[in-house]
N, C-alpha and C positions, 0 to 999 in steps of 0.2 A: 837396519832401513831405517832412513832419516823421515822426520815429519811428514814431508810434502808426500814422500812415498806411500807413506802409511796413510795419509788421507784421500789418496788416490787408489788406494788399494781398497776401501773403505769404502770411497762413492761409487765405485764398480763395483762390490759386493751390491748393494742397494739398486744400483740401474738394473741389474740382473738378474733382480728379485721381481718376479711375475706380480706377486703381491705388494711391491711398493707402487706399480701403474695402475695395479686396479683400485687400490684403494685411494691415490691422489685422482683418479678418474670420479670415483664414486664421490667423493668428498666436493672437488669443485664444482662437480654439478649441483649438490646441495645447496652449496653456497649462494648459487648464480638462482635457484629455484628458489631458495629462501628469499634473496633480494627482490625477484620479481613478485611474487605470492607472500609470502609473510611478510616480507620489508612495505610492503605498497608503494613499487618505486613510480607505477604511473599516478597513483594517488597523490604520493609527495609531488609529484613535476617539480621536481628538483633535478638540474644536470650538476648532478656531486654522488660522490661513492655512499651519503647515507644511507639508502636502503641494504647495500651491499654489507656495510659494516656492522650493521645491526647482529647480524647474526655470524658473523667472517669468526669472531672467538672461537664458537663453538665449532667449527668445521675444521679452523685449524687447530687447536687444542686435543681434537680425537683423532684428527689424520698425525697430529707428531706423536702421539701415543702409542697408536696402533702400528704405525713406522717402526717405532722403536721397540714392539713389544718382542719380537724376537733378536732385535739385532743387538740391545747394545746388554741383556742379561745373561748371555749365555758364556761370557766372560769371566760373570760373576761367582760362577760355580766354582767350589775351589779345585776340580780335578783338570778342569778347564783352564783354568790360573796357572796351577802349576807348570800344563803342558804349554802353554804363553811363557813363561816364565823363562823357559829351558829353549826357548828361540829368541834370536837376537832382536827383543822387541820388546819395548820399555814400556808396561801397562799404563803410566802416567801418561804418555804421548801416545800411546792408543785414546784413551779418554778423550783428549785435545783432539786427536785427528775425525775418532766417531763424530765428535761436536761442529767439528768444521763440514763435514760429509753430510751431516742432516742438515746445517745451515744451507748448505748447496740446494738439497733436494728445497728445502722449504723457499728459496726466491726460486727454483722452478715454479713451484707452487705457484707463485705469484705472478710471474710469469704467464705463464697458463690461465689464471685467472683474469688475465689483462683484456679479456676479449669483451670485459662489464665496462673497463676503463673506455675502451675503442665505442663501447658503444652510446656512452653519455657525449662524449667529445662530437659522436657522427648527429646525436638527436639537439645537441644544444652546446654550450658555449660554457664549458664547467671553468673554474677556478685553477688553473694550472698547480700554481703550488699547495691548495687546498688536498686537491688530486695526490700531492706528492707525500703530504701529513698523514695523509692514510696509508698508503703505501708503506710509510714509517713507521706506523702503527702495527702495522701486520708484519713485517720484517722484525720489528724488538718481540714483540706476540711470539713469533715461532722460536726465537733464539731461546728466551726462555721457558717454553715447553721442553727444547730439547735439552737443555741446560738441568731441566728438575727429572727427566728421562735419565740423563748420563747420571745424576744422583742416586734417583731411587734403584737403579740396577746394581750399583756396588753393594746395596745392603739387603737388597731381595733373593730369594731362594726359588723363584720362579718369576718365569714371565710375567703371571697372573697377579702375583704379589707385588711386581714391579708397576703394573698397571693400576691397581688399587691405589697405591703408596701417590703415583702422579696425579691421578685423580683426585683423592684427599688432599694434597698440598694445592692444586689449583682450586679448589672449592675455597678452600681458607684463604687463599691472597687475592680471588678474583668474585668470588659470590657476595664476599661480607660486602660490596659495595651497595647491595641492596638492603633496603631498609627490613625486610619482612624476615630475612635469613640474622641478621644482625640482632632483632629481636627474639629470633627463637634460640641462639646460641646463649644471648646473654642469662637463658636458663640454667647453664651449664656449665659456664665460662664464665670468670670476673670482669663484672661491667668495665672497669680500665683496659682491659685485656681488649674485649669485643671491639672498643673505641677506638684502640690503637690500631685493630687489623683494619677498621672502616676507614680511618684516616690513610692508611697507605693501600687501599683498592687499589692492585693495579687494571682493574675496569674501569676504576675511574681517570686513572692516568692515560689507558687507554684512548678514552672518550676525548680528552681534552686533547692528547695530540692530535687522533684522526679529526678532531674541531679546526685544527690549525693551530691552536693554542699551545705551544711544548714551553712546559717550563722547565726550569733547573731541576725543580723537585720530581719531576716525573723522569725525564732524564736519568736521574742517578737512581732511582727508584729500581729501573729496569735494567740498567747497568751493574747496580750492587747486586742486585738479586742473583742476574748472570753469574755476577764474579763469584757471590759466596757459591753458590750450586757447583759450579765448575772448580772453585776451589776444594772445594769438600769430596770432590769425586777422585780429583786429583791427592788429596791426602790419603782418601782411603781404596786409591786404586790397588794396592798391593795387600790389603788386609789380609788376604787367605795365604800369602805367603810369611809376611812378616810381622810381627805384633806392632802395635800405633802403642808408642808412647804417648799417656796423657790425651788418648786421641778424644775423650769425651770433653774434656775441657778444654782443647784446641778448637771444639765445634762450636761450643761456648760461645768463646773467642771470637770466633768466625760471627756467629749470629748477632752479638752485641757488637761488635764493630761496623753491622751492616746496618744495625736499628740505631746506632750513634749518626751516620754519617748520611740517613733519609733524617734525624729529627734536627740536624744541623742546616739541614737543606729545602727542609720541608716550607719556613717562612720566606724563603729566597724571592725575591722580586724578580730576578735575572728568567726573563720568558724569550723565546722566539715566535715572532707571528708571521706565520708559515698562511698569510691572506693578502692575496693581490691586493684587497683594499687596506689594508693592515688595521683592520677595524678593531683588533685591541692592544693595539699603541697610542701611545699619547703623540696625536699630529704636533705637526708646525702650529696649524692653526690655533689648539688650545694652549700653545707654549706662548704664540703672541700674545694672547687675551689673558695669559699672568702675567705678562711683562708689564701690563698696561694696569696691573690693581697700582694702586700709591704706594706707597714707602708703608705704611703702614701695617701693609697688608690683610689677612682676612683668617680665622681659625675654622678648619673645615671637621666637625666632629661626625664619628660614624656611632652611631646608637644600634648597639644589636647584640641581644641577649644569647650569647654565647657561649651562658654555663646551662643554657636550658637545654634539656633532654630531649625533649619531645619536637625540634627544630626536623624538619622533612632533609634528610642527607643531600638530596638535590641544590636546597635551599643554603645549605651549611658551604658547598662548595662554592656557591655564586657570593658567600658572603665572603667566603676566604680570599676570592678572584678581585672582588673591590674593595678588599684592605689593602690587597698588594697593589692594585691599581692607585690607589691613594696613597702610598706609602710611595711611590715611583714619582707621583704628581708633586707631592711634597719637595723630594729632592731637586726634580726637574723647574722648580720654581724659583728657586734660588733665594728663600729667606722669604718669598712672597705669602707663601700659603703655611701654616701651621696645622699640621696635622692628629687628631688625637682619637683613640678608639674606646669607646663608655660602653660598659658591659650594666644595661639597667637591675639586672637582677641581682648584683652585688650590691648595690647601693641604693635609699631610699632618695637621695639625693641626686643620683644618676636620674633616676624615674622622674622625677620632678623637673629637672630640665631638661629633658626630654620632652615631655609634655610642653612646657613653657617656650621650646623651639619647635612646635609646633609638629613634632613627630607623633605619627600614629601609633597605638596599641593593636595589635593585629591579631583576632581571635585565630586558632588554631583547630584542625578539625576534629580534637578529642577534648575540646574545653577550655584546654589551656592560650594562654597568650605568650605574645613577644613582639620586642621593639625591632625594625630594622630600618632604617632611615638614616638622612642625611641633613644635616645643617650649617649652613656657613653662615657665619656672625663679625661683625665690623662692629664694635663699641654696641649699639642698641638695636642696630640693623641686622635681622635674622633672614635670610631666604631659604626655605626648607623645601626636603624633597620627604614626604610624609612617608614614603613606603616604598622601597626599590622592589621592581620586578623581574622578576629571571626572562620573563618576555621580551623583557626591553635590554636586553644586556649588550645587544650589538649596538644600542643608541646610549649605552651609558655616557660618553664620552661627550655627546652633545645634551642632555640632559646636566649633567653637571657644569658645562660650558654658560650653557642660557641661561644658571643661576650666578656663575661668576661675571659675566660681563657686564653687571648692575653694580662690581665693585670698581669698576676699570676706572684710572684716575682722570679727573676732570669729565666723566661721565655723566653727560646731562639728558636728563630722562628726555627721549623723542617721543614728537608727538605726531600723531596720526590722525587726520580729518576724515569723518566717514559721510558721504553726501548720499543718503538714500529715505525713499518712504517705508522700507520695507520693515519690520517690528523688528528687530534684529533682538531687544530685550527679552524677547520671549524664550524660554530657556530651550523649549523644545524645536526653536527656529532658530538658535545662536549655534553655526557650526564650528565644529573643532577648531580650525585656524583660527576663529575672533576669540576664542577661549584662548587660545595660546597669546594671542597680539595682546589681550588684557591680563595678563600677565607680566607680558615685557615693556609695552608702551601705553601713554596716556594717549586717549582716545577720547575724542567730540565728535557728538554727532551734529552734523550741520544744517541746520534750517533750508527747505528747497528753496525759500524765500530769498535769502541771504546773498546780496550781491558781491559780496568779497571775503576772501579765505582769508583766515591769518598766515602768515608763513609756515605752514606745518612743512615737518618733513615729508611729508607724503600727505596725498587725498585719495582715498580710495572711492569710485564712486560706482555705487549698483545703480544701473541707470534704470530707471520705471519706467510706462508708457508715457506719463509726461515729466519735460523738464520745462521749469521754470524759466522766465527770462533770463531773470536776478540770478539764477544758476548758471545759466551759458555763459553770461557776460563775469562771472567769476572765476569760473574757468580758465576763461581765455585769459582774462589777465593774471591769472596763478601762473601759469604757463610763460606769458612771456616774461613774467618776473623770474624765471628759473625756476619754479618749481616743478614737483615727482609728480607724476598721476599715475593712476592704475585705472583705469574705466573697462566696466563688464558690459556687455549688450546681449542680448538673449531674444530669439523670435520666438522661442517658446519655453517661457519661465515654468518648468513642471514643479519644483518646489515651492511656488508660491504659497503664503501663508491666506491670502484673498483670492477671489477669481477677477478682480478687477487687474490683476498683476499678470494673467493668463492674457491679457490684450498684449498685439505685438506693440515693438516700438515705435510709436508715433513717426510716418515720415509724410508728407502729403507729397513733394514734387523737388525739384532741383533747385526752385529758386525758395523754396520754406527753409528757415531758420529757427529753427522751436527744439531741437533735441540736443544731444552729444554727438551724435550718428554724424550733425548737420554739421557740427565743427570738425568732425574727424575728416568729412569729407572734403572742406575748405583747404585743410593740410594737403590732401592729395590721395585720400585711400577710402575707397566706396564701400558700404554697407548695406544688404540689402535684406529690411526684416521680416521679409516674408517668404525667406528662401532658407530652409532646414538640410543642412549636408547628412550623406549617409555614404557608408561604403562595406559593400558585399564581400570586400578583400579583408574589410579591418573589424566585422560585424561583430559584438560583445553576445554572449547567450544569456539569456535571462529567461523569465517563465513567466510566458502572457495569459492569462486567465481565456479557457477554450481552444490552448492551440499548446499550451506546456512548454518545454524547453525549447529554444527557438534561438537563431543567430538574430538579433535585431539590427540590421545596417543603420539604423537612424544613432544608435548609443556606438559610438566610436572608439576603437581601442589603438591609440596609438604608442607605437612603439619608439625604440631610439631612432630608427630610419626616418622618421618624423620630425625629431627633433634637432634645433640649431644646436648642437653639439660644441660647437667654436663658442656658445655664452655660458659664462658660468653657472645660471640658472638649472640647466639641466645636468649638472655634476652628479653623476651616478642615479640618476634618475632614469626607469628601463619601460615604462609604461603611465597612459596617463588616457583616462576615461570621461571624454563628452559627448551627453547625451544629449541629441536632438539641438546640436547647436548651428551655429551660421557660420560665416565665413566674410572673407577681406576681398577688398579687389582693388590692390595697387593702381592708380593711373598716373596723374602729373604732380610728383611728391613736391612740395616746395623747395627750393634753390638751397636755403639755409636750411634744411633737415634731411639727416640721415635715415634710412626704411631699413630696416633689419626684417625679413620673417623669424619669427620664433618658431612656431607651430605650425605643420603644415600638413594637410590631408595625402594620400596616396595619390598616383594618379590615375586610379582606377574610379575616384568618387564623383556621385553626383547629386544631384537636388531634388526634394521634393518640395512641395508648395504648403506652409502653413497653415493656409485655409483647407486643404484637406480636413484638417482632426475636425473640424466643425460640422464638414457633411460626412465623414466616416468616420464610425464611431469606434472602429477598430484598429488598433495601432498597427499590428504588420500588416493588415489592409494598405494602409498611408505607406508603411515602407516599401510593400513589393510596387508603387509606381514611381521608383525613383528614375529620373528623367537627364537629359542633358548631355552634354558633354562628358566622356570621362577625363578629367584635369586633375591637376593638384594645385588646391586651394588654400590661401595664408588663415588660418584658424585663430591665430594671435601673432602678434606683428610690435616691436617697438620704435617709436621716433624719437630721435633726438638731436641737440644741436639750439640754434636760437628760432624762437616762434615769433611768427608776425600773428599781429592783432587780427581778427576777423572783424573787427568794429571799426568804423570810421572814426566814431567818437562814442560817448558814453550816453548809451541810451537813454529818451528822457523819461521810462519808467523807473529806471535806476538812479537816476538823479534827482528824482523825486524821491524814493525810498530815503536816501539820504539827506536829502535836507529834512524829513521828517523825524529821523534819527536824533537823539541826543548827544550821543557822542561814537567816535569811534574808536577803540585802543586810548582813550584819552585824545583824541583829536576830535575837535569840532569842526572838522574843515570836511571836505570832499576830496576824496582824493584823485589826483590826474590821472589821465587816460593816456594808459601807453602803447605805442604801436608797435614798437620793436625791441626787443629782447636784449639788454645790458648782456646776460651771461645763459649759458646754457642751460635746458631743462628737459625733461624727458616724457614720455608717454608710453606705453603699454596697454595695448587694447585685446581682450581675450571676447570672442564671442560666444560666451557662453557664461554663465551661472550655476546651473544645476549641479557643474563638477565641483563645487564646494561644500556643496551638502555634505552632510553623515553617508548619505545614502548609498553615495557614489565612491565615496572615500574610506569610510572606516566601517568597523562594527563593533558592537558591544562586548566585550568579556568580562565576566565576573571576579574580581581580585578576592585575594583570601578576606579582607576587611568587609567585604560587600559591597567596596564601589565600586562603578563601570571602568573599567582601561578601552578606551578607544583604540584598535589593534587595525594597522592599516590594510586593505585590499588593490590600493594602487597607488600610483605615486601622486594622486590629485595634492593632495595636502602640502606634500612636499613640492611639487610645480608652485602652489600657490605662496607659502610662505617664504620660497628663495627668491620668488620674483619679488615680493616687498623686500626683502631682507635686500636684496640688489640695486633698488630704488633708494634705499633708505642708507645703502651703505654701509650693512655688515657683514662686509665678507665672508668673516673667518665662520662665520655660524653655517654658512651655505653648503661650506665644503664636510663639516661636521654633522647636519641635519640629517642627511639620505645617507653617508657613510656605513653604516650595518645594512643598509637594507638592497645592499644590490644581490638581489635573488634572481640566478639563473634558471631560467624556465627548460623545459624541452621543447623547444622551437619548432623543430622538426612536425613533432604531436602536434602541437597548437597550429602549425602549417597545415598538418593533413586534414584536419579538423576542417579549418577555414575553407578549402581546397574542394572537399566533400560535398559541403554544404553549399558552396558555390557552384559547384557541378550539377547538383539536386535543386536549386533555388527557383528553377521557373518550375520543377514540379510543387517544391512546396508553395509557392503563389498563386500556383493553379489551385492548388487544394482549399487553400486559404479563402482564397475569393468563393468559389463554390459555396464552403460553408458559410460565407457570409451573406452570398445569395440567398441561398437555402433557408439560413433563418431570418433574414428578412421577410421573405414570402411564407415562412410560418407564422411569425410574429403577425404577420398581416390577416394570414384567413383566421387565426386564433380570436383578432379583433371581429373581422365579418361572422364569424361562426356565434358571438354575442349577440350580433346584432338581426340574428335570421327568425324570421317571422313565420315561417312554416317548419313543421318537422322534415320536408323533404328538401328545403335548402339547407337546414343545419345536416339532415344523412349526407348530402352531397359533397358539402363543405369538409367533413368529418373523414369523407372516403381521400378528400385529398390530402386533408392533414397526414392521415398515415404514410400515405404514400411518398411526403414532405419528409415526414420522420425518418422513414425507411433511406430516405435519400441521404438524408443529413445523417445517419448511423453511419452508413456504407462512406462517406467521405470522412469522418472524424475517424474510422478503424482505417482508412488507406493514408489518415495524416500519422496514425500511431505508429501502420510499418514502415511509412515513410522515416520517421525518430529511430525508429529501431534498426533501420539499414546503415546508419550513421554510426549508430553505436558500434554493431556489428564489423563496421569498416574497422574503426578505433581498435576493437578488441581482436581481430584476427592479425592485425599488423602486430600488436603487441606478442603475441602468442606464437607469430614467426621470431619476433626478435627475440622472444625468449630463449624459444627452442634452438635458435644458433646457440645461444650463449651458454646453452645447457650442453648444446652435443660439440662445441668447438675444441675441450679440453679430449673426451674421447675420441674425436676424430684423427685430433695430432697426435696422441700418443697411438691410434692405431697405426697413423701412416710408420711412426716412426718404428715403431715394432716392426713392422711389415719389411721396411727398409734393414731392420737389423737381423729378423729372419735370413731374408732372402741373401745377404752376405754371406750368415754363417754355411747355408744349403750351398752355396757357390764357393766358399772357402772348403768346404767339406770336400767337395767335387774336383776342384781342379789343385788337391793338394797331393 
């Protein structure tokens, strides 16, 4: 019997066994149940296999071991081995045949589990390559499990003994990836031995492959272990018939060879990036930056306390990734980058150098400390990353690129002027994006009375309620001279540090010319300071006092559909939050300019007057009064081309300012008024300022050293910094910045929530208004009761108060029931999705079994 026929025979034995199908149905169900309930599928809100892969190894291992429970161990008994030897069957081929048959069964297990894959494709738009890497991780894990059972069945005298050996081996190979298990094993085993097991944990490699980062060392680990256990099984296949010469020595050589191969490949920088965005690979953008570094090059030093035994295992794996990445970057730079890794634990001089290079000493939970930072040095100039964060793994390429750009050849530090009356120097008010700009560019604050801007690389204008005529003329001439400008307008500036800034942008009539909005109107784009845009179909969930969690349509969540994806600004951006923003109306654009919409509302957007905020205290009540045509409205746009001056000549007030000034950039003459541009300029305007605040773009997470790490909750910060880089000409960083943030969400679930709320929006608005009306009446009655002159008046008002209080309680209870109904809708939907996934495999197996049973009955009848 040849190998193919033997494999088909073994596969048939598995397929006709009822226990095989029962076990397969049970463990596929368990894998799906764990994904939806233990894995937190809905809470993660990720269109990926992450929730499924969390517990998949447990289901796979138990299924593989139990299927092999009776299959592999029968032939290991001496009597069965002698009986088999009398047949034309090679026991070594039998081992391979069983492994091949079991592997085919594993492929069938993965195929029947594919209902989860279909589910995430139905609910969102997952990364196909990332999904394939998850399948690859499961396939390799299956093969290793079956190779282990092949090995243990050769030596075991019973099925139970084989199962015990298999679990023990898997425990050693897999669970040592957990710090708690490693600590426990160190009590009974040498520390160096446990460290080696941890280093080669198959669970670590499984997670790496499943995350799309497939290193050569991970593949070699799995393939070498599979080969080792299979080879050992083949070597000892005939042990009950023939004596194995030097059997133990051969096993030792086999184990040492496997360990040697893995040791040689562990530090390999060869990797395969199974992500569509190639977030783990060195991109062409970073290579372009390294090419622009001058001939002297830079030295990159990774200060890492590698010899510290108390560093958490996840961080050790991350540090290994950083080391390999920087080594690969050194090779790609063609001599422009020299990479060195130093361990401050080994030398006082290294520790002193780390501190001088501004690398932080990070405290650990047990009171110890470590170093894990990067310094880039060229001569006496040092740029540093004091602490690398596991949470920023996807953004590491951008972080290193933002340091390297400062050493580019002939790199002149670019200057940005900021025109505003806001106190941006206040630490609590300074937004995250400005903190980043301060580290990359020279920043000047332009006085509001300054009538001319130096030729900054970019001017950013945070428009306040009042714009001085001098600043308006300066902006006009700056654009005519080919400048680049970013303007923010806001009809309701929520995050203003002073009450004055809550005033609307000043605009009297079409003849007025006292605001940057008037300058923009001259170019052909109108802006209404008193209109706030809202969209019930794109409303953001928030918690409003007195109402609870609700969808607030004045905080609009813009998806990719509303972004101009042809513009590089929106590279890899997925969602932008614009809170209580305005909009623009393009009219007659100047013929010398080109108008490009960048961010537009959906076709269901409406508007509400900002004046309502002054008359109605409750924001939800204001939002319920959205009116007007449902139509698409631009929220951000770009004008580029040759600008024309909106002034016929220099205003007398500006002339007087120059006459009173002692000098202007070393020249004591009044600059000439320019009417027509010689070179093209660009202006981008955004109808909101609040979106740049940390409240709508980031939240704080505490680092190991106690510092606060700003983690993004939207793409607001990327939208702004990409816009700045686009205007200033730093195109390489745009693609790198948001490269690792392409989070794919469950858009079907998000859409279901929005649709459900939209259907019940009228009901919620009615309840909100009812609560608002009754609350106002109640407060008015309380004031009247205090002024009551007689006991009868007091009692009468008190009776009405009790009725109003009851009415208020009933309305609030109805609002609670409404909120619960939305939650129930989503929970019911997810239960149905989970139930379909759990029952998919048993139903398919039941159908296959029914067909097989009917065929057998028919065969017996007609035989």
